[in-house]
C-alpha positions in Angstrom: 74.6 -1.2 -0.6 78.2 -0.6 0.4 78.0 3.0 -0.7 74.8 3.7 1.2 76.1 2.1 4.4 79.5 3.8 4.1 77.9 7.2 3.5 75.9 6.9 6.7 79.0 5.9 8.6 77.8 2.4 9.4 80.6 0.5 7.8 84.2 0.8 6.6 85.4 -0.6 3.3 87.6 -3.6 4.0 88.8 -4.2 0.4 92.2 -2.7 0.3 91.9 -1.9 -3.4 88.5 -0.2 -3.1 89.1 1.6 0.2 91.0 4.5 -1.3 88.3 4.8 -4.0 85.4 5.1 -1.6 87.4 7.5 0.7 87.8 9.7 -2.4 84.1 9.7 -3.1 81.1 7.5 -2.8 80.0 8.2 -6.4 83.5 7.4 -7.7 83.2 4.1 -5.8 79.8 3.4 -7.4 81.2 4.2 -10.9 84.4 2.1 -10.5 82.4 -0.8 -9.0 79.8 -0.6 -11.8 82.4 -0.4 -14.5 84.4 -3.4 -13.3 81.2 -5.5 -13.1 80.1 -4.4 -16.6 83.5 -5.1 -18.1 83.6 -8.6 -16.5 80.1 -9.2 -17.7 80.7 -8.2 -21.3 84.0 -10.2 -21.4 82.3 -13.3 -20.1 79.4 -12.9 -22.6 81.8 -12.6 -25.5 84.1 -15.4 -24.4 81.2 -17.8 -23.5 80.3 -18.1 -27.2 83.4 -20.3 -27.7 84.3 -21.4 -24.2 81.0 -21.8 -22.3 82.3 -24.6 -19.9 85.3 -22.5 -18.9 83.1 -19.4 -18.2 80.6 -21.5 -16.1 83.5 -23.0 -14.0 85.1 -19.6 -13.7 81.9 -18.0 -12.5 81.4 -20.7 -9.9 85.0 -20.6 -8.6 85.0 -16.8 -8.7 81.7 -16.6 -6.7 83.0 -19.1 -4.2 86.3 -17.2 -3.7 84.3 -13.9 -3.4 82.2 -15.4 -0.6 85.2 -16.8 1.2 87.1 -13.5 1.0 84.1 -11.5 2.1 83.5 -13.8 5.0 87.1 -13.6 6.1 87.1 -9.8 5.9 83.7 -9.6 7.7 84.9 -11.9 10.6 88.2 -10.0 10.9 86.2 -6.7 10.8 84.2 -7.8 13.9 87.4 -8.0 16.0 
């Protein structure tokens, strides 16, 4: 979604780590984003075999932090 909206000039990337990547190229952004998600997924699947409760809590906390950070960036981007 971000790549499509960015390529049409409708948004700017607020994430300071990903901004230079998307400015270099939309397809590079898609590749980097996909690879980081795939790496995290496979690490969690492997680690969950022995530490399921930790992975469940980590996913919950990580999701909550992601939503908080995204909301802060979104609200600040409206100013």
